[in-house]
Biopython code that builds the backbone (N, CA, C, O; Angstrom):
import numpy as np
from Bio.PDB.StructureBuilder import StructureBuilder

atoms = [
    (1, "UNK", "N", (15.788, 4.590, 16.434)),
    (1, "UNK", "CA", (16.288, 4.248, 14.854)),
    (1, "UNK", "C", (15.378, 3.727, 13.738)),
    (1, "UNK", "O", (15.216, 2.517, 13.577)),
    (2, "UNK", "N", (14.799, 4.625, 12.990)),
    (2, "UNK", "CA", (14.128, 4.101, 11.776)),
    (2, "UNK", "C", (14.523, 2.784, 10.884)),
    (2, "UNK", "O", (15.514, 2.767, 11.614)),
    (3, "UNK", "N", (14.712, 1.619, 9.973)),
    (3, "UNK", "CA", (15.139, 1.143, 9.488)),
    (3, "UNK", "C", (13.692, 1.554, 8.101)),
    (3, "UNK", "O", (12.531, 1.424, 8.487)),
    (4, "UNK", "N", (13.964, 2.051, 6.490)),
    (4, "UNK", "CA", (13.026, 2.352, 5.825)),
    (4, "UNK", "C", (14.091, 0.299, 4.677)),
    (4, "UNK", "O", (15.198, -0.201, 4.476)),
    (5, "UNK", "N", (12.435, 0.035, 4.362)),
    (5, "UNK", "CA", (13.048, -0.936, 3.648)),
    (5, "UNK", "C", (12.357, -0.912, 1.871)),
    (5, "UNK", "O", (11.328, -0.307, 1.571)),
    (6, "UNK", "N", (13.044, -1.555, 1.081)),
    (6, "UNK", "CA", (11.480, -1.685, -0.022)),
    (6, "UNK", "C", (11.115, -3.163, -0.641)),
    (6, "UNK", "O", (12.137, -3.707, -1.058)),
    (7, "UNK", "N", (10.506, -3.571, -0.729)),
    (7, "UNK", "CA", (10.248, -4.925, -1.279)),
    (7, "UNK", "C", (9.544, -5.137, -3.024)),
    (7, "UNK", "O", (9.430, -4.192, -3.804)),
    (8, "UNK", "N", (9.253, -6.180, -3.259)),
    (8, "UNK", "CA", (7.978, -6.206, -3.968)),
    (8, "UNK", "C", (7.843, -7.937, -3.587)),
    (8, "UNK", "O", (7.354, -8.656, -4.458)),
    (9, "UNK", "N", (8.187, -8.418, -2.572)),
    (9, "UNK", "CA", (8.068, -9.740, -2.332)),
    (9, "UNK", "C", (5.946, -9.959, -1.311)),
    (9, "UNK", "O", (5.519, -9.675, -0.192)),
    (10, "UNK", "N", (5.359, -10.552, -2.510)),
    (10, "UNK", "CA", (3.607, -10.110, -1.607)),
    (10, "UNK", "C", (3.071, -10.374, -0.089)),
    (10, "UNK", "O", (2.323, -9.951, 0.793)),
    (11, "UNK", "N", (4.122, -11.510, -0.482)),
    (11, "UNK", "CA", (3.955, -12.050, 1.244)),
    (11, "UNK", "C", (4.224, -10.517, 2.550)),
    (11, "UNK", "O", (3.335, -9.947, 3.183)),
    (12, "UNK", "N", (6.149, -10.146, 2.587)),
    (12, "UNK", "CA", (6.222, -9.546, 3.103)),
    (12, "UNK", "C", (5.405, -7.871, 3.091)),
    (12, "UNK", "O", (5.769, -7.038, 3.921)),
    (13, "UNK", "N", (4.425, -7.577, 2.183)),
    (13, "UNK", "CA", (3.935, -6.973, 2.238)),
    (13, "UNK", "C", (2.314, -7.010, 2.267)),
    (13, "UNK", "O", (1.551, -6.044, 2.233)),
    (14, "UNK", "N", (2.039, -8.204, 2.328)),
    (14, "UNK", "CA", (0.271, -8.120, 3.306)),
    (14, "UNK", "C", (0.834, -8.027, 4.504)),
    (14, "UNK", "O", (0.615, -7.084, 5.263)),
    (15, "UNK", "N", (1.610, -9.006, 4.770)),
    (15, "UNK", "CA", (2.374, -9.032, 6.511)),
    (15, "UNK", "C", (1.461, -7.678, 6.410)),
    (15, "UNK", "O", (0.256, -7.429, 6.453)),
    (16, "UNK", "N", (3.147, -6.642, 6.191)),
    (16, "UNK", "CA", (3.465, -5.175, 6.958)),
    (16, "UNK", "C", (1.899, -4.486, 7.336)),
    (16, "UNK", "O", (1.620, -3.835, 8.343)),
    (17, "UNK", "N", (1.211, -4.765, 6.467)),
    (17, "UNK", "CA", (-0.165, -4.052, 5.575)),
    (17, "UNK", "C", (-1.192, -4.970, 7.362)),
    (17, "UNK", "O", (-1.607, -4.329, 8.328)),
    (18, "UNK", "N", (-1.273, -6.312, 7.195)),
    (18, "UNK", "CA", (-2.021, -6.138, 8.589)),
    (18, "UNK", "C", (-1.573, -6.712, 9.497)),
    (18, "UNK", "O", (-2.162, -7.654, 10.028)),
    (19, "UNK", "N", (0.096, -6.070, 10.049)),
    (19, "UNK", "CA", (0.151, -5.662, 10.749)),
    (19, "UNK", "C", (-0.350, -4.667, 11.365)),
    (19, "UNK", "O", (-0.596, -4.724, 12.569)),
    (20, "UNK", "N", (-0.614, -3.426, 10.510)),
    (20, "UNK", "CA", (-1.091, -2.239, 10.711)),
    (20, "UNK", "C", (-2.432, -1.983, 10.487)),
    (20, "UNK", "O", (-2.647, -0.852, 10.052)),
    (21, "UNK", "N", (-3.607, -2.842, 10.687)),
    (21, "UNK", "CA", (-4.243, -3.132, 10.267)),
    (21, "UNK", "C", (-5.328, -1.835, 9.483)),
    (21, "UNK", "O", (-6.186, -0.999, 9.766)),
    (22, "UNK", "N", (-4.075, -2.747, 7.623)),
    (22, "UNK", "CA", (-4.931, -2.436, 6.649)),
    (22, "UNK", "C", (-5.017, -3.572, 5.833)),
    (22, "UNK", "O", (-4.569, -4.713, 5.726)),
    (23, "UNK", "N", (-6.286, -2.250, 4.956)),
    (23, "UNK", "CA", (-6.766, -3.225, 3.901)),
    (23, "UNK", "C", (-6.197, -2.905, 2.300)),
    (23, "UNK", "O", (-6.042, -1.685, 2.367)),
    (24, "UNK", "N", (-5.810, -3.295, 0.939)),
    (24, "UNK", "CA", (-5.897, -3.364, -0.005)),
    (24, "UNK", "C", (-6.649, -2.591, -0.170)),
    (24, "UNK", "O", (-7.777, -2.760, 0.295)),
    (25, "UNK", "N", (-6.110, -0.622, -1.402)),
    (25, "UNK", "CA", (-7.716, -0.454, -1.280)),
    (25, "UNK", "C", (-7.019, 0.660, -3.385)),
    (25, "UNK", "O", (-5.791, 0.730, -3.321)),
    (26, "UNK", "N", (-7.353, 1.086, -4.290)),
    (26, "UNK", "CA", (-7.288, 1.314, -4.931)),
    (26, "UNK", "C", (-8.593, 3.341, -4.601)),
    (26, "UNK", "O", (-9.368, 3.653, -3.697)),
    (27, "UNK", "N", (-8.025, 4.259, -6.176)),
    (27, "UNK", "CA", (-8.602, 5.428, -5.965)),
    (27, "UNK", "C", (-9.884, 4.952, -5.814)),
    (27, "UNK", "O", (-9.887, 3.820, -6.296)),
    (28, "UNK", "N", (-11.409, 5.344, -5.226)),
    (28, "UNK", "CA", (-12.258, 5.489, -6.350)),
    (28, "UNK", "C", (-12.599, 5.899, -8.008)),
    (28, "UNK", "O", (-11.538, 6.414, -8.363)),
    (29, "UNK", "N", (-13.218, 5.921, -8.792)),
    (29, "UNK", "CA", (-13.381, 6.276, -9.823)),
    (29, "UNK", "C", (-12.181, 6.556, -10.405)),
    (29, "UNK", "O", (-12.348, 7.530, -11.139)),
    (30, "UNK", "N", (-11.180, 6.219, -10.431)),
    (30, "UNK", "CA", (-9.850, 6.643, -11.250)),
    (30, "UNK", "C", (-9.697, 6.552, -12.689)),
    (30, "UNK", "O", (-8.966, 7.191, -13.444)),
    (31, "UNK", "N", (-10.836, 5.295, -12.997)),
    (31, "UNK", "CA", (-10.930, 5.691, -14.370)),
    (31, "UNK", "C", (-10.557, 4.882, -15.352)),
    (31, "UNK", "O", (-10.731, 4.173, -14.360)),
    (32, "UNK", "N", (-10.198, 4.189, -16.340)),
    (32, "UNK", "CA", (-9.693, 2.948, -16.202)),
    (32, "UNK", "C", (-9.053, 1.763, -16.096)),
    (32, "UNK", "O", (-7.927, 2.246, -15.968)),
    (33, "UNK", "N", (-8.767, -0.068, -16.020)),
    (33, "UNK", "CA", (-7.695, -0.352, -15.869)),
    (33, "UNK", "C", (-6.748, 0.758, -15.650)),
    (33, "UNK", "O", (-6.488, 1.484, -14.690)),
    (34, "UNK", "N", (-6.278, 0.635, -16.981)),
    (34, "UNK", "CA", (-4.745, 1.442, -17.241)),
    (34, "UNK", "C", (-4.454, 3.129, -16.089)),
    (34, "UNK", "O", (-3.766, 4.130, -16.285)),
    (35, "UNK", "N", (-5.405, 2.697, -14.892)),
    (35, "UNK", "CA", (-5.338, 4.656, -14.676)),
    (35, "UNK", "C", (-5.375, 4.209, -13.192)),
    (35, "UNK", "O", (-5.579, 4.959, -12.237)),
    (36, "UNK", "N", (-5.114, 2.676, -13.133)),
    (36, "UNK", "CA", (-5.652, 1.974, -11.087)),
    (36, "UNK", "C", (-4.387, 2.746, -10.897)),
    (36, "UNK", "O", (-3.433, 2.927, -11.655)),
    (37, "UNK", "N", (-4.703, 3.263, -9.353)),
    (37, "UNK", "CA", (-4.462, 4.112, -8.400)),
    (37, "UNK", "C", (-4.803, 3.509, -6.924)),
    (37, "UNK", "O", (-5.729, 3.519, -6.112)),
    (38, "UNK", "N", (-3.049, 2.800, -7.120)),
    (38, "UNK", "CA", (-3.494, 1.604, -5.662)),
    (38, "UNK", "C", (-2.746, 3.328, -4.075)),
    (38, "UNK", "O", (-2.131, 4.386, -3.936)),
    (39, "UNK", "N", (-3.642, 2.084, -3.318)),
    (39, "UNK", "CA", (-3.179, 2.934, -2.357)),
    (39, "UNK", "C", (-3.600, 2.206, -1.235)),
    (39, "UNK", "O", (-4.280, 1.250, -1.606)),
    (40, "UNK", "N", (-3.438, 2.280, 0.395)),
    (40, "UNK", "CA", (-3.061, 0.920, 1.415)),
    (40, "UNK", "C", (-4.739, 1.764, 2.496)),
    (40, "UNK", "O", (-4.460, 2.120, 3.641)),
    (41, "UNK", "N", (-5.524, 1.878, 2.251)),
    (41, "UNK", "CA", (-6.495, 1.996, 3.718)),
    (41, "UNK", "C", (-5.878, 1.237, 5.073)),
    (41, "UNK", "O", (-5.629, 0.081, 5.417)),
    (42, "UNK", "N", (-5.767, 2.751, 5.705)),
    (42, "UNK", "CA", (-5.023, 1.647, 7.192)),
    (42, "UNK", "C", (-6.731, 2.037, 8.009)),
    (42, "UNK", "O", (-7.555, 2.712, 7.391)),
    (43, "UNK", "N", (-6.937, 1.655, 9.000)),
    (43, "UNK", "CA", (-8.016, 1.656, 10.032)),
    (43, "UNK", "C", (-8.316, 3.110, 10.803)),
    (43, "UNK", "O", (-7.220, 3.449, 11.248)),
    (44, "UNK", "N", (-8.854, 3.657, 10.995)),
    (44, "UNK", "CA", (-8.311, 5.635, 11.597)),
    (44, "UNK", "C", (-7.401, 6.266, 11.081)),
    (44, "UNK", "O", (-6.546, 7.014, 11.557)),
    (45, "UNK", "N", (-7.855, 5.572, 8.992)),
    (45, "UNK", "CA", (-6.489, 6.613, 8.385)),
    (45, "UNK", "C", (-7.563, 8.019, 8.462)),
    (45, "UNK", "O", (-8.601, 8.017, 9.125)),
    (46, "UNK", "N", (-7.200, 8.888, 7.854)),
    (46, "UNK", "CA", (-7.812, 10.237, 6.404)),
    (46, "UNK", "C", (-7.057, 10.351, 5.690)),
    (46, "UNK", "O", (-5.849, 10.549, 5.560)),
    (47, "UNK", "N", (-8.277, 10.139, 4.979)),
    (47, "UNK", "CA", (-8.124, 10.961, 3.846)),
    (47, "UNK", "C", (-8.625, 11.004, 2.911)),
    (47, "UNK", "O", (-9.291, 9.983, 2.738)),
    (48, "UNK", "N", (-8.695, 11.760, 2.040)),
    (48, "UNK", "CA", (-9.363, 12.825, 0.791)),
    (48, "UNK", "C", (-9.539, 11.891, -0.225)),
    (48, "UNK", "O", (-10.756, 11.980, -0.382)),
    (49, "UNK", "N", (-9.149, 11.039, -1.036)),
    (49, "UNK", "CA", (-9.637, 10.698, -1.506)),
    (49, "UNK", "C", (-10.790, 9.252, -1.339)),
    (49, "UNK", "O", (-10.442, 8.492, -0.436)),
    (50, "UNK", "N", (-11.544, 9.004, -1.786)),
    (50, "UNK", "CA", (-12.816, 8.174, -1.789)),
    (50, "UNK", "C", (-11.783, 6.664, -1.930)),
    (50, "UNK", "O", (-10.949, 6.548, -2.828)),
    (51, "UNK", "N", (-12.027, 5.606, -0.890)),
    (51, "UNK", "CA", (-10.418, 4.745, -1.407)),
    (51, "UNK", "C", (-11.682, 4.067, -1.832)),
    (51, "UNK", "O", (-12.666, 4.780, -1.636)),
    (52, "UNK", "N", (-11.980, 2.730, -2.432)),
    (52, "UNK", "CA", (-12.638, 1.133, -2.783)),
    (52, "UNK", "C", (-12.098, 0.400, -2.447)),
    (52, "UNK", "O", (-10.981, 0.658, -2.893)),
    (53, "UNK", "N", (-12.016, -0.659, -1.786)),
    (53, "UNK", "CA", (-11.020, -1.181, -1.210)),
    (53, "UNK", "C", (-10.851, -2.868, -2.598)),
    (53, "UNK", "O", (-11.650, -3.517, -3.274)),
    (54, "UNK", "N", (-9.907, -2.879, -2.450)),
    (54, "UNK", "CA", (-10.098, -4.167, -3.785)),
    (54, "UNK", "C", (-9.363, -5.610, -2.658)),
    (54, "UNK", "O", (-8.790, -5.571, -1.569)),
    (55, "UNK", "N", (-9.852, -7.083, -3.843)),
    (55, "UNK", "CA", (-8.743, -7.449, -3.347)),
    (55, "UNK", "C", (-7.384, -7.798, -2.944)),
    (55, "UNK", "O", (-6.740, -6.753, -2.849)),
    (56, "UNK", "N", (-6.728, -8.737, -2.688)),
    (56, "UNK", "CA", (-5.463, -8.534, -2.276)),
    (56, "UNK", "C", (-4.867, -8.639, -4.124)),
    (56, "UNK", "O", (-4.086, -7.877, -4.693)),
    (57, "UNK", "N", (-5.673, -10.020, -4.753)),
    (57, "UNK", "CA", (-5.206, -10.299, -5.848)),
    (57, "UNK", "C", (-5.572, -8.811, -6.914)),
    (57, "UNK", "O", (-4.724, -8.367, -7.687)),
    (58, "UNK", "N", (-7.076, -8.147, -6.751)),
    (58, "UNK", "CA", (-6.442, -7.637, -7.607)),
    (58, "UNK", "C", (-5.388, -6.372, -7.763)),
    (58, "UNK", "O", (-5.198, -5.517, -8.628)),
    (59, "UNK", "N", (-4.557, -6.829, -5.946)),
    (59, "UNK", "CA", (-4.870, -5.049, -5.857)),
    (59, "UNK", "C", (-2.741, -5.406, -6.421)),
    (59, "UNK", "O", (-2.037, -4.738, -7.178)),
    (60, "UNK", "N", (-2.315, -6.986, -5.436)),
    (60, "UNK", "CA", (-1.244, -7.187, -6.682)),
    (60, "UNK", "C", (-0.947, -7.315, -7.735)),
    (60, "UNK", "O", (0.146, -6.907, -8.130)),
    (61, "UNK", "N", (-1.979, -8.033, -8.678)),
    (61, "UNK", "CA", (-2.259, -7.768, -10.501)),
    (61, "UNK", "C", (-2.227, -6.636, -11.128)),
    (61, "UNK", "O", (-2.065, -6.403, -12.326)),
    (62, "UNK", "N", (-2.407, -5.889, -10.172)),
    (62, "UNK", "CA", (-1.988, -4.117, -10.227)),
    (62, "UNK", "C", (-0.520, -3.502, -10.081)),
    (62, "UNK", "O", (0.165, -2.767, -10.792)),
    (63, "UNK", "N", (-0.296, -4.288, -8.531)),
    (63, "UNK", "CA", (1.530, -3.894, -8.379)),
    (63, "UNK", "C", (2.207, -4.351, -9.700)),
    (63, "UNK", "O", (2.828, -3.755, -10.580)),
    (64, "UNK", "N", (1.830, -5.693, -9.485)),
    (64, "UNK", "CA", (3.074, -6.396, -11.056)),
    (64, "UNK", "C", (2.778, -6.037, -12.118)),
    (64, "UNK", "O", (3.346, -6.603, -13.053)),
    (65, "UNK", "N", (1.757, -4.934, -12.437)),
    (65, "UNK", "CA", (1.643, -4.714, -13.926)),
    (65, "UNK", "C", (2.366, -4.119, -14.474)),
    (65, "UNK", "O", (3.069, -4.354, -15.457)),
    (66, "UNK", "N", (2.115, -2.553, -13.304)),
    (66, "UNK", "CA", (2.640, -1.416, -13.376)),
    (66, "UNK", "C", (4.231, -1.303, -12.356)),
    (66, "UNK", "O", (4.940, -0.322, -12.133)),
    (67, "UNK", "N", (4.341, -2.455, -11.999)),
    (67, "UNK", "CA", (6.411, -3.036, -11.678)),
    (67, "UNK", "C", (6.273, -1.715, -10.932)),
    (67, "UNK", "O", (6.591, -0.612, -11.375)),
    (68, "UNK", "N", (5.693, -2.016, -9.599)),
    (68, "UNK", "CA", (5.842, -1.145, -8.700)),
    (68, "UNK", "C", (6.896, -1.340, -7.763)),
    (68, "UNK", "O", (7.786, -1.945, -8.360)),
    (69, "UNK", "N", (7.333, -1.051, -6.201)),
    (69, "UNK", "CA", (8.063, -1.614, -5.530)),
    (69, "UNK", "C", (7.169, -0.862, -4.790)),
    (69, "UNK", "O", (6.416, 0.098, -4.956)),
    (70, "UNK", "N", (7.730, -2.120, -3.350)),
    (70, "UNK", "CA", (6.900, -1.891, -1.893)),
    (70, "UNK", "C", (7.834, -0.789, -0.983)),
    (70, "UNK", "O", (8.709, -1.536, -0.545)),
    (71, "UNK", "N", (8.076, 0.321, -0.555)),
    (71, "UNK", "CA", (9.133, 1.403, 0.699)),
    (71, "UNK", "C", (8.354, 1.192, 0.869)),
    (71, "UNK", "O", (7.340, 1.199, 0.170)),
    (72, "UNK", "N", (8.634, 0.764, 2.454)),
    (72, "UNK", "CA", (8.157, 1.363, 4.333)),
    (72, "UNK", "C", (9.059, 1.269, 5.415)),
    (72, "UNK", "O", (10.002, 0.478, 5.392)),
    (73, "UNK", "N", (8.806, 2.100, 6.456)),
    (73, "UNK", "CA", (9.171, 1.885, 7.314)),
    (73, "UNK", "C", (8.809, 1.089, 8.644)),
    (73, "UNK", "O", (7.709, 0.885, 9.158)),
    (74, "UNK", "N", (9.605, 0.851, 8.887)),
    (74, "UNK", "CA", (9.738, -0.033, 10.469)),
    (74, "UNK", "C", (10.160, 0.540, 11.547)),
    (74, "UNK", "O", (11.266, 0.335, 12.047)),
    (75, "UNK", "N", (9.114, 1.470, 12.077)),
    (75, "UNK", "CA", (8.920, 2.561, 12.487)),
    (75, "UNK", "C", (9.196, 2.297, 14.069)),
    (75, "UNK", "O", (9.197, 1.137, 14.481)),
    (76, "UNK", "N", (9.490, 3.663, 15.169)),
    (76, "UNK", "CA", (10.328, 3.376, 16.504)),
    (76, "UNK", "C", (8.996, 4.540, 16.855)),
    (76, "UNK", "O", (8.471, 5.573, 16.439)),
    (77, "UNK", "N", (8.892, 3.042, 18.424)),
    (77, "UNK", "CA", (7.860, 3.863, 18.753)),
    (77, "UNK", "C", (7.841, 5.875, 18.882)),
    (77, "UNK", "O", (8.731, 6.720, 18.975)),
    (78, "UNK", "N", (6.357, 5.923, 18.821)),
    (78, "UNK", "CA", (6.179, 7.473, 18.727)),
    (78, "UNK", "C", (6.328, 8.007, 17.140)),
    (78, "UNK", "O", (5.590, 8.880, 16.682)),
    (79, "UNK", "N", (7.235, 7.449, 16.484)),
    (79, "UNK", "CA", (6.219, 7.526, 15.210)),
    (79, "UNK", "C", (5.116, 6.410, 14.026)),
    (79, "UNK", "O", (4.432, 5.393, 14.146)),
    (80, "UNK", "N", (5.548, 7.497, 12.788)),
    (80, "UNK", "CA", (4.108, 6.761, 12.178)),
    (80, "UNK", "C", (4.598, 5.379, 11.262)),
    (80, "UNK", "O", (5.142, 5.122, 10.188)),
    (81, "UNK", "N", (4.087, 4.767, 12.308)),
    (81, "UNK", "CA", (4.086, 3.450, 11.661)),
    (81, "UNK", "C", (3.292, 3.129, 10.461)),
    (81, "UNK", "O", (3.349, 1.919, 10.242)),
    (82, "UNK", "N", (2.962, 3.422, 10.068)),
    (82, "UNK", "CA", (2.535, 3.748, 8.751)),
    (82, "UNK", "C", (2.337, 3.682, 7.601)),
    (82, "UNK", "O", (1.492, 3.250, 6.817)),
    (83, "UNK", "N", (3.753, 4.456, 7.613)),
    (83, "UNK", "CA", (4.856, 4.960, 6.253)),
    (83, "UNK", "C", (5.282, 4.125, 5.045)),
    (83, "UNK", "O", (6.429, 3.677, 5.019)),
    (84, "UNK", "N", (4.071, 3.786, 3.621)),
    (84, "UNK", "CA", (4.470, 3.638, 3.090)),
    (84, "UNK", "C", (4.860, 4.475, 1.926)),
    (84, "UNK", "O", (4.860, 5.704, 1.861)),
    (85, "UNK", "N", (5.356, 3.185, 0.574)),
    (85, "UNK", "CA", (5.476, 4.648, -0.758)),
    (85, "UNK", "C", (5.297, 3.892, -1.713)),
    (85, "UNK", "O", (6.166, 3.051, -1.484)),
    (86, "UNK", "N", (4.630, 3.464, -2.938)),
    (86, "UNK", "CA", (5.045, 2.838, -4.566)),
    (86, "UNK", "C", (6.335, 3.561, -4.991)),
    (86, "UNK", "O", (6.537, 4.667, -5.492)),
    (87, "UNK", "N", (6.897, 2.853, -4.728)),
    (87, "UNK", "CA", (8.319, 3.034, -6.525)),
    (87, "UNK", "C", (7.959, 2.307, -7.349)),
    (87, "UNK", "O", (7.063, 1.463, -7.368)),
    (88, "UNK", "N", (9.195, 2.871, -8.590)),
    (88, "UNK", "CA", (9.169, 2.212, -9.876)),
    (88, "UNK", "C", (9.872, 1.091, -8.842)),
    (88, "UNK", "O", (10.098, 1.024, -7.634)),
    (89, "UNK", "N", (10.155, -0.018, -10.406)),
    (89, "UNK", "CA", (11.679, -1.255, -9.436)),
    (89, "UNK", "C", (12.429, -0.421, -10.423)),
    (89, "UNK", "O", (13.650, -0.541, -10.531)),
]
sb = StructureBuilder()
sb.init_structure("model")
sb.init_model(0)
sb.init_chain("A")
sb.init_seg("    ")
for serial, (resi, resn, name, xyz) in enumerate(atoms, 1):
    if name == "N":
        sb.init_residue(resn, " ", resi, " ")
    sb.init_atom(name, np.array(xyz, "f"), 0.0, 1.0, " ", f" {name:<3s}", serial, name[0])
structure = sb.get_structure()
């Protein structure tokens, strides 16, 4: 059974991303700081967008500035373990 959770806790988010070999990123050439598009870059993941890795400090600064929450799935074996979405708080 898959459990979906939503959090704003930076430590919980970072631990989940680290467990899945991910890193904080944003869409490259997204424009001004007001139009930052946050993403996570996972090892071996395919992306249509040019991602630029950024520091956790920068990622969480934008995460908080745009009042986002992190919804993720604790996947069972055989399921996509890297499912997440950023949603409004």
